[in-house]
C-alpha positions as CSV (number, residue, x, y, z in Angstrom):
1,M,-11.5,9.6,9.0
2,I,-11.0,9.5,5.2
3,E,-13.9,10.2,3.0
4,F,-13.9,9.1,-0.7
5,K,-16.6,11.3,-2.1
6,N,-18.2,10.8,-5.6
7,I,-14.9,9.7,-7.2
8,S,-15.1,9.0,-10.9
9,K,-12.2,8.4,-13.4
10,S,-12.0,7.4,-17.1
11,F,-9.1,7.0,-19.5
12,K,-8.5,7.5,-23.2
13,G,-11.0,5.9,-25.4
14,G,-13.8,6.6,-22.9
15,M,-13.0,3.6,-20.7
16,V,-14.7,4.4,-17.3
17,V,-12.8,2.8,-14.5
18,L,-14.4,4.4,-11.4
19,K,-18.0,5.3,-11.2
20,D,-19.1,7.7,-8.5
21,I,-17.2,5.9,-5.7
22,S,-18.2,7.0,-2.2
23,F,-17.2,5.4,1.1
24,T,-15.6,6.4,4.4
25,V,-12.6,5.0,6.3
26,D,-12.5,5.4,10.0
27,E,-9.2,5.7,11.9
28,G,-7.8,2.2,12.7
29,D,-9.8,0.5,9.9
30,I,-8.2,-2.4,8.1
31,I,-9.9,-2.8,4.8
32,R,-9.6,-5.2,1.8
33,I,-10.6,-4.2,-1.7
34,T,-10.8,-6.9,-4.4
35,G,-11.9,-7.2,-8.0
36,P,-10.7,-8.4,-11.4
37,N,-7.6,-7.0,-13.2
38,G,-8.2,-3.5,-14.5
39,C,-11.2,-2.9,-12.3
40,G,-9.8,0.3,-10.8
41,K,-8.1,-0.8,-7.5
42,S,-4.7,0.7,-8.3
43,T,-6.4,3.8,-9.8
44,L,-8.3,4.4,-6.6
45,L,-5.2,4.1,-4.4
46,K,-3.3,6.5,-6.7
47,I,-6.1,9.1,-6.3
48,A,-6.1,8.5,-2.5
49,C,-2.3,9.3,-2.5
50,G,-2.6,12.3,-4.7
51,L,-0.6,10.7,-7.5
52,M,-3.6,10.9,-9.9
53,K,-6.5,13.3,-10.2
54,P,-10.1,12.1,-10.5
55,D,-12.3,13.4,-13.2
56,C,-14.7,14.4,-10.5
57,G,-15.0,13.9,-6.7
58,T,-12.5,14.2,-3.9
59,V,-10.7,12.5,-1.1
60,I,-11.0,14.3,2.2
61,Y,-8.6,13.6,5.1
62,D,-9.4,15.0,8.6
63,K,-5.8,14.4,9.6
64,Y,-2.6,12.5,8.7
65,Q,-2.7,13.5,5.0
66,N,1.1,14.0,5.1
67,E,1.7,10.7,6.9
68,I,0.8,8.2,4.1
69,G,2.8,5.2,3.2
70,A,2.0,3.2,0.0
71,V,3.0,0.4,-2.3
72,I,1.1,0.8,-5.6
73,E,1.7,-1.5,-8.5
74,N,5.4,-1.9,-9.0
75,P,7.5,-0.2,-6.2
76,C,10.0,2.3,-7.6
77,F,13.6,2.4,-6.6
78,I,16.9,3.9,-7.7
79,E,17.6,0.7,-9.6
80,D,21.4,0.9,-9.8
81,E,21.7,1.3,-6.0
82,N,21.3,-1.2,-3.2
83,L,18.6,-1.5,-0.5
84,L,20.4,0.5,2.1
85,Y,21.0,3.4,-0.2
86,N,17.3,3.4,-1.3
87,L,15.9,3.3,2.2
88,K,18.3,6.0,3.4
89,F,17.5,8.2,0.5
90,L,13.8,8.0,1.1
91,Y,14.1,8.3,4.8
92,N,16.3,11.4,4.7
93,L,13.8,13.3,2.6
94,K,11.9,13.9,5.9
95,N,13.7,12.4,8.9
96,S,17.0,11.1,10.2
97,F,17.7,7.5,9.3
98,Y,16.9,5.2,12.3
99,L,19.1,2.2,11.5
100,E,18.0,-0.1,14.2
101,S,14.3,0.1,13.3
102,V,15.0,-0.4,9.6
103,L,17.3,-3.3,10.4
104,E,14.5,-4.9,12.4
105,L,12.0,-4.5,9.6
106,C,14.4,-6.1,7.2
107,H,15.1,-8.9,9.6
108,Q,11.4,-9.6,10.0
109,L,11.0,-9.9,6.2
110,N,14.3,-11.8,5.7
111,L,16.0,-9.0,3.7
112,D,19.7,-8.3,4.1
113,L,20.0,-4.5,4.5
114,Y,23.7,-4.6,3.8
115,N,23.4,-6.7,0.6
116,K,25.4,-4.8,-2.1
117,M,23.1,-6.2,-4.9
118,P,21.4,-3.3,-6.9
119,M,17.7,-3.2,-6.8
120,K,17.4,-4.0,-10.5
121,K,18.5,-7.5,-9.6
122,Y,15.9,-8.1,-6.9
123,S,13.1,-10.6,-7.5
124,I,9.5,-9.5,-7.5
125,G,9.0,-10.8,-4.0
126,M,12.1,-9.0,-2.7
127,R,10.9,-5.7,-4.3
128,Q,7.5,-6.1,-2.7
129,K,9.1,-6.5,0.7
130,A,11.4,-3.5,0.2
131,G,8.4,-1.5,-0.9
132,F,6.4,-2.5,2.2
133,I,9.3,-1.5,4.4
134,Q,9.3,1.9,2.7
135,S,5.6,2.3,3.4
136,I,5.9,1.8,7.2
137,M,9.4,2.7,8.2
138,E,8.6,6.3,9.0
139,N,5.7,5.3,11.3
140,Q,3.2,6.3,8.7
141,K,-0.4,6.5,10.0
142,I,-2.2,5.6,6.8
143,I,-1.0,2.7,4.7
144,Y,-2.1,1.8,1.2
145,L,-1.0,-1.5,-0.2
146,D,-1.6,-2.9,-3.7
147,E,-1.0,-6.7,-4.1
148,P,1.5,-6.5,-1.3
149,T,2.3,-10.3,-1.1
150,R,2.9,-10.7,-4.9
151,G,5.9,-12.9,-5.4
152,M,6.5,-13.5,-1.6
153,D,7.4,-16.9,-0.3
154,E,5.1,-18.6,2.2
155,E,7.3,-17.7,5.2
156,S,7.4,-14.0,4.2
157,V,3.6,-14.0,3.7
158,I,3.1,-15.2,7.3
159,Q,5.5,-12.6,8.6
160,F,3.7,-10.0,6.6
161,Y,0.4,-11.0,8.3
162,N,2.1,-10.6,11.7
163,M,3.4,-7.2,10.8
164,I,0.0,-6.0,9.6
165,S,-1.5,-7.3,12.8
166,S,1.0,-5.3,14.8
167,L,0.4,-2.1,12.8
168,H,-3.4,-2.6,13.3
169,D,-2.8,-2.9,17.0
170,E,-0.9,0.4,16.9
171,G,-4.0,2.1,15.4
172,K,-2.8,2.4,11.9
173,T,-5.3,2.8,9.1
174,I,-4.7,0.2,6.4
175,I,-6.3,-0.4,3.0
176,I,-5.1,-3.5,1.0
177,C,-6.1,-4.2,-2.6
178,S,-5.4,-7.8,-3.4
179,H,-6.6,-10.8,-5.4
180,E,-5.2,-13.0,-2.6
181,K,-7.6,-14.2,0.1
182,L,-5.1,-13.0,2.8
183,D,-6.7,-15.3,5.4
184,G,-4.1,-14.3,8.0
185,I,-5.5,-10.8,8.2
186,K,-8.7,-9.9,10.1
187,F,-10.3,-7.2,8.0
188,N,-13.1,-5.2,9.6
189,K,-14.5,-4.1,6.2
190,E,-14.3,-5.6,2.7
191,Y,-15.3,-4.1,-0.6
192,V,-15.4,-5.6,-4.2
193,F,-15.3,-3.8,-7.5
194,N,-17.9,-4.7,-10.1
195,D,-18.1,-2.7,-13.4
196,G,-16.5,0.4,-11.9
197,I,-18.8,0.4,-8.8
198,L,-17.5,-0.4,-5.3
199,F,-19.8,-2.6,-3.2
200,E,-19.3,-3.4,0.5
201,K,-19.4,-7.1,1.3
202,E,-21.7,-8.1,4.2
């Protein structure tokens, strides 16, 4: 279980983005969070990943805190290097590089692992797909995705739905922040931001 407990966050100028956010995530949940631009979706995910500190409140993990995969805002890469270099670099920080599994993920999303093109020349959709692969290729148990289908073509979006379904079947815990309806995903909980407050949709 993950517990978001009384999370608040404001930025310079006194702009309050998150107001006393509290909710729980059970293992195996697949959750959608929506809301207008600037409502705090990305901020909440950054806090969940430990990339940003809240003004008050905390995120409590009962397990898997070190097994998180995430795509938040624009995925970061070593821009002058190609996809294979980037995936190997990230993978080898923790584990050995499992070529076959990475090749299969790339195949599913129609990315060429051996393309020599540097990441800086990738389209938005290609970068989103590469970021998604990074977030799941090490068998991460908790996955946070921010606008994951941005820039993807229709075929890739359908394949993304299939991959999310498979991850859910494996018991992964997934939170997706998105403006898109994502009709191909069966969420068991949905939340919406309104004026810094998070409400559960019934």
